[in-house]
C-alpha positions in Angstrom: 107.6 93.3 75.5 104.9 95.8 76.5 101.5 94.4 77.1 98.1 96.2 76.6 94.9 94.9 78.0 92.2 96.7 76.1 88.9 96.7 78.0 89.0 93.0 78.8 86.2 91.3 80.7 85.9 87.7 81.8 82.5 86.3 82.7 82.0 82.8 84.1 78.4 81.6 83.5 76.4 80.2 86.4 76.5 76.4 86.6 72.7 76.3 87.1 70.0 78.3 85.4 69.2 80.0 88.7 72.8 81.0 89.4 74.0 84.4 88.4 77.0 84.9 86.1 80.3 85.7 87.8 82.2 88.7 86.5 85.7 87.8 87.4 87.4 90.7 85.6 85.4 93.8 84.6 86.5 96.1 81.8 90.2 96.1 82.6 92.1 98.7 80.5 95.8 99.0 81.3 99.3 99.2 79.7 102.2 97.2 81.2 105.5 98.7 80.2 108.3 96.7 78.6 110.9 95.2 81.0 109.0 96.0 84.2 108.1 93.7 87.1 104.4 94.3 87.7 102.4 92.9 90.6 98.7 92.0 90.4 97.7 92.3 94.0 94.4 91.8 95.8 92.4 89.4 98.1 91.2 86.0 97.0 88.6 86.2 94.3 89.5 89.7 93.1 90.4 88.4 89.5 94.2 88.6 89.6 94.8 85.0 88.6 92.1 85.1 86.0 93.8 88.1 84.5 97.1 86.3 84.4 95.6 83.2 82.7 94.0 85.5 80.0 97.4 87.0 79.3 98.9 83.5 79.1 96.2 82.2 76.8 94.9 79.6 79.3 91.7 81.6 79.5 90.0 83.6 76.8 88.4 87.0 77.6 84.7 87.3 77.1 85.2 90.8 75.8 88.2 93.0 74.9 91.6 92.4 73.4 95.1 91.5 74.5 98.2 92.9 72.7 101.8 91.9 73.0 103.5 94.9 71.5 101.5 95.7 68.4 100.3 92.1 67.9 96.8 91.1 68.9 97.2 87.8 70.7 93.6 87.5 72.0 92.9 84.4 70.0 96.5 83.1 69.8 97.1 79.7 71.6 99.2 79.8 74.8 102.1 77.8 73.2 102.4 80.4 70.5 102.5 83.5 72.7 106.1 83.1 73.8 105.3 83.2 77.6 106.9 81.5 80.5 104.5 80.5 83.3 105.4 79.5 86.9 102.6 78.0 89.0 102.1 78.1 92.7 102.7 74.3 93.1 105.8 74.3 90.8 104.4 71.6 88.4 107.7 69.8 88.0 107.9 66.4 86.4 108.7 64.1 89.4 110.5 61.4 87.3 112.9 63.9 85.7 116.0 65.4 87.1 116.4 69.2 87.4 118.4 69.2 84.1 115.6 67.2 82.3 112.9 69.5 83.7 114.7 72.6 82.5 115.5 71.1 79.1 112.0 69.9 78.5 110.5 73.0 76.8 113.6 73.3 74.6 113.3 69.7 73.4 109.7 70.3 72.8 110.7 73.1 70.4 112.9 70.5 68.6 116.2 72.1 69.7 119.3 69.9 69.5 120.0 68.0 72.7 123.5 69.4 73.0 122.4 73.0 72.6 119.5 72.4 75.0 121.9 71.1 77.7 124.1 74.2 77.3 121.1 76.6 77.6 119.8 74.6 80.6 123.1 74.9 82.4 123.3 78.7 81.7 119.8 79.3 83.1 120.4 77.1 86.1 123.6 79.0 86.8 121.6 82.3 86.6 119.1 81.0 89.3 122.0 79.4 91.3 120.9 75.8 91.1 123.7 74.5 88.8 125.0 72.1 91.5 121.5 70.5 91.8 121.0 69.5 88.1 121.3 65.8 88.7 118.7 65.7 91.5 115.1 64.9 91.2 112.3 67.1 92.7 111.8 65.0 95.8 115.4 65.7 96.8 114.9 69.5 96.7 113.7 72.0 99.2 110.7 74.2 98.4 112.8 77.1 97.5 115.0 75.0 95.2 111.9 73.6 93.5 110.7 77.1 92.9 114.0 78.0 91.3 113.8 75.0 89.0 110.3 76.1 88.0 111.5 79.6 87.2 114.5 78.3 85.3 112.2 76.1 83.2 110.1 79.1 82.4 113.1 81.3 81.5 115.1 78.9 79.5 113.3 79.5 76.3 113.7 83.3 76.8 110.0 84.2 76.8 108.5 87.5 75.8 106.7 87.6 79.1 107.2 85.8 82.4 104.1 85.1 84.4 104.3 84.1 88.1 101.1 82.8 89.8 101.6 83.2 93.6 105.0 81.5 93.3 106.0 82.0 97.0 102.8 80.8 98.7 104.1 77.3 99.6 107.4 78.6 101.1 108.1 79.4 104.8 108.8 83.0 105.8 112.6 82.8 105.5 112.5 81.1 102.0 109.8 83.6 100.8 112.1 86.5 101.6 115.1 84.8 100.0 113.2 83.7 96.9 111.5 87.0 96.2 114.9 88.7 96.3 116.1 86.1 93.7 113.1 86.8 91.5 113.9 90.5 91.6 117.6 89.8 90.8 116.7 87.5 87.9 114.2 89.9 86.4 116.7 92.7 86.5 119.3 90.5 84.8 117.0 89.3 82.1 114.9 92.5 81.7 111.9 90.3 80.7 108.5 91.8 81.3 107.2 90.0 84.4 103.8 89.8 85.9 103.6 88.6 89.5 100.3 87.6 91.1 100.2 87.7 94.9 97.7 88.4 97.7 100.7 89.4 100.0 101.1 93.2 99.8 104.5 93.0 101.5 105.8 90.8 98.6 104.4 93.2 96.0 105.8 96.3 97.7 109.3 94.8 98.0 109.9 93.6 94.5 107.5 95.2 92.0 108.2 98.3 89.9 104.4 98.8 89.4 101.5 97.5 91.4 97.9 96.9 90.2 95.5 96.6 93.2 92.3 94.8 92.4 89.0 94.1 94.1 85.9 92.3 92.8 87.3 92.2 89.2 88.0 96.0 89.2 91.3 97.9 89.3 91.3 100.0 92.5 94.7 101.7 91.8 97.7 101.5 89.4 101.1 102.9 90.2 104.4 102.6 91.8 104.3 100.8 95.2 105.5 103.8 97.3 103.0 106.1 95.5 100.1 103.8 96.2 101.2 103.5 99.9 101.6 107.3 100.2 98.5 108.3 98.2 95.8 105.5 98.4 92.9 106.2 96.1 90.3 104.8 98.5 89.6 103.2 101.8 90.1 99.6 100.5 93.6 100.4 99.1 94.6 102.2 102.3 93.5 99.2 104.4 95.0 96.6 102.1 98.4 98.2 101.7 100.7 98.5 104.7 102.1 96.5 107.6 100.9 97.0 110.3 97.6 97.9 108.8 96.4 101.5 108.7 94.2 102.5 111.7 90.7 103.4 110.7 88.6 105.7 113.0 85.2 107.4 112.5 85.3 111.1 112.3 83.4 114.1 111.0 84.3 117.4 109.4 82.4 120.4 110.9 83.3 124.0 110.0 86.4 122.8 108.2 87.7 121.1 111.3 88.3 117.3 111.6 86.8 115.8 114.7 87.4 112.4 116.1 84.9 112.0 118.8 85.1 115.4 120.6 88.8 116.1 119.8 89.7 118.6 117.1 92.5 116.9 115.1 93.3 119.5 112.4 91.8 122.1 110.0 90.7 120.7 106.6 89.4 122.5 103.5 86.8 119.8 103.0 83.0 120.3 103.2 81.2 119.2 106.3 80.3 115.5 106.4 80.8 112.2 108.2 84.2 110.6 107.3 86.4 107.7 107.9 89.9 108.7 109.0 92.9 106.5 108.1 96.0 107.0 110.2 99.2 105.1 109.4 100.9 103.6 112.5 104.0 105.7 111.9 102.0 109.0 111.9 101.8 109.2 115.7 104.1 111.6 117.6 103.8 111.2 121.3 102.9 114.5 123.1 101.3 114.9 126.5 99.1 117.6 125.1 98.5 116.0 121.8 95.4 116.2 119.6 94.3 112.6 119.8 93.9 110.6 123.1 94.0 106.8 123.0 93.2 104.2 125.7 96.4 102.1 126.1 96.1 98.3 126.1 99.8 97.6 126.2 103.2 98.7 124.8 105.4 96.4 122.7 109.2 97.0 122.6 110.3 95.9 119.2 114.1 96.7 119.3 114.2 99.7 117.0 110.8 101.0 117.9 107.9 101.0 120.3 104.4 100.0 119.3 101.5 101.3 121.4 98.6 99.0 121.1 95.5 101.0 122.0 91.8 101.6 121.4 89.4 104.5 120.9 85.7 105.0 121.1 85.5 104.8 117.3 88.0 102.0 116.8 89.7 99.0 118.4 93.2 97.6 118.0 94.9 100.8 117.1 98.7 100.6 116.6 100.9 103.6 117.0 104.6 103.2 116.2 107.1 105.6 117.8 110.9 105.5 117.9 112.5 103.5 120.7 114.1 106.6 122.1 110.7 108.1 122.9 110.2 108.4 126.6 106.7 107.3 127.4 105.3 105.9 130.7 105.0 102.1 130.2 102.1 101.8 132.7 100.0 104.7 131.2 96.3 104.0 130.8 95.9 106.9 128.3 98.3 108.6 125.9 98.0 111.6 123.7 99.5 112.0 120.3 100.1 114.6 117.6 99.8 113.4 114.0 101.9 113.7 110.9 99.5 115.2 108.4 101.1 113.5 105.4 100.1 110.0 106.9 96.5 110.9 107.7 93.9 110.2 105.1 90.2 111.2 104.9 87.7 109.0 103.2 84.0 109.4 102.4 82.0 107.4 104.8 79.4 106.8 102.1 81.6 105.7 99.1 85.0 105.0 100.7 86.7 107.3 98.1 89.6 109.5 99.2 88.6 113.1 100.0 91.3 115.7 99.3 91.6 119.3 100.5 90.9 122.2 98.3 94.4 123.5 98.0 93.3 127.1 97.6 91.5 127.0 101.0 93.9 124.7 103.0 95.4 126.1 106.2 99.0 127.4 105.8 99.9 126.6 109.4 98.4 123.1 109.7 101.4 121.3 108.2 103.8 123.0 110.6 101.7 122.3 113.6 101.2 118.6 112.7 104.3 117.8 110.8 107.2 120.3 110.6 109.1 120.2 107.2 112.5 118.9 108.2 113.9 118.8 104.7 115.3 122.3 104.9 118.3 123.7 106.8 116.8 125.4 109.8 119.4 127.9 111.1 118.9 128.2 114.8 117.6 125.6 117.4 117.3 125.6 121.1 119.9 123.6 123.0 118.7 120.4 124.7 120.5 120.0 128.0 119.9 116.3 128.4 121.4 114.4 125.4 119.2 111.4 126.0 116.2 113.3 124.9 114.5 113.4 128.3 112.4 116.4 129.4 114.2 119.7 129.5 114.8 120.6 133.2 115.7 124.3 132.8 113.3 127.2 132.8 114.4 128.6 129.5 111.7 129.3 126.9 109.5 126.3 127.5 107.2 125.0 130.3 108.9 122.5 132.6 106.3 119.9 131.7 107.0 119.9 128.0 108.6 116.8 126.5 110.9 116.4 123.5 110.0 113.4 121.3 112.3 111.9 118.7 111.1 112.0 115.1 114.2 110.5 113.5 118.0 110.4 114.1 118.3 114.2 113.7 115.2 116.0 115.0 112.7 116.1 117.8 109.3 117.7 117.9 108.0 119.8 120.9 104.6 121.4 121.2 105.6 124.4 119.2 109.0 124.0 117.6 111.6 121.5 116.3 115.1 120.9 117.5 118.2 119.4 115.9 119.9 116.7 117.9 123.5 117.8 117.2 125.8 119.2 119.9 124.4 122.7 119.6 120.7 123.5 119.4 118.9 126.7 118.6 115.4 128.0 119.0 113.2 129.9 116.6 109.9 131.3 117.8 106.9 129.5 116.4 105.7 132.6 114.5 108.8 132.7 112.4 107.4 130.9 109.4 110.5 130.7 107.2 111.3 127.4 108.8 108.1 125.9 107.4 108.8 125.5 103.7 111.5 125.8 101.1 109.4 128.4 99.3 109.3 130.8 102.2 112.9 132.2 102.5 114.2 134.8 104.9 112.8 138.3 104.3 115.7 140.8 104.2 113.3 143.6 105.4 112.3 141.8 108.6 113.9 141.1 111.9 113.7 137.7 113.6 113.4 136.5 117.2 116.4 134.2 117.9 117.6 132.7 121.2 120.4 130.3 122.1 120.0 128.7 125.5 122.6 127.5 128.0 121.9 125.8 131.3 122.0 129.1 133.2 120.9 131.5 130.5 121.5 132.4 126.9 123.3 134.8 124.6 122.2 136.2 121.2 124.7 137.2 118.6 127.4 137.4 121.3 125.2 139.3 123.8 124.5 138.0 127.3 120.8 137.2 127.8 118.9 136.1 130.9 116.9 133.0 129.9 114.3 133.7 132.6 113.6 137.1 131.3 111.0 137.0 128.5 112.1 140.1 126.7 112.3 139.9 122.9 115.7 139.9 121.2 115.8 140.7 117.5 118.3 140.3 114.8 118.3 141.7 111.3 118.7 139.5 108.2 122.3 140.4 107.9 123.0 139.6 111.6 121.0 136.4 111.4 122.9 134.8 108.5 126.3 135.9 109.9 125.6 134.3 113.3 127.7 131.1 113.5 127.4 128.0 115.7 130.2 127.3 118.1 132.0 124.1 117.0 
């Protein structure tokens, strides 16, 4: 069942004459597709529960209309809408067994008792509580009571399943387990489900679509990953993500982004004061990096390291780097490069996202800040130390340069990327065909290619002294025929 909310508004009048009216939901106009699990997400008081209650029929909109499919249900009573509703506090009948609680709505519909028992068993089996059907609520755990509440809502096969913060009363372990169950059940039943929560991690993990709300207004609508990757404004960016995005003050001057007095990147955005959002995973440790932070401490988290730091423009900055990254644990200051795709610019005045004019954006900025690792780069420089420590030979790079792990396959240096397989090759920075899929090899050009060994290098079978800075060139034909040693 698809649901359409057509310009609905809910106003609660002030209790006293001098009190202002409260606009709980303001001109909401959305479509919820059939069979999807949709999350209404936002802080307390944003209007998400009020929206749910208007869909259920427990509240009536002040303005606008609600459609289930083609049917206008705006004035239809809740019991005639064909909805299943699960409350935060379960709302089970304490004097009834699990079986009786689940059967109750069916008996209310005048279904025969034998048929109601069969349906109750089927739905209890679906939510995996069939062995608990003779128990009463006080004999159940929080997670089990929540499953009973879901079973009772599902047993009459509603058109829409509405969940009002169903996991709030559970401990962390049960929350994780129960949200996985909700996703499994929704996939099995394919019932359109609307899930209200203030916990963005819950919404990100199980929802097909998220609706982020603030002060009764929709801030963003879309798939969870899309909202995380492309937040519409500063509020969405700050609300979505764990750990939270880092927010720093910056300014754009002459199409360059400054944070304090450091130039971070080129941006095709007009000059103005801005707020800069940097995801914790955007940081790449580099001794000569573009952004310097004051280190408070470093947390070792098993699979990653978290640098907890501060800056003149922000406190409690968190930078996440892979556990393999070699950084001095007693450092007072650390410098980082940034992955441009996880850096967001917002208007300081409005909080809205500022985007580059694509026609004027710098071609090289993506490569400098975040190499495109999705393509098959042909040649890389060999790393002598397989534990990703600093290169201790004099071939091609300064002795003080570090290699920092990006993922399981690549490292980033100050001016090129390397593949962490047994053989590594180097391509000079000015060879731009490694940057994008749309920039292939030019058959008319020659390319600088070097393969290093501990004592020197050879190119296309020719000996080469690594300490000598002479240029070696290969034609396109030679380049593509050059094979790695296995």
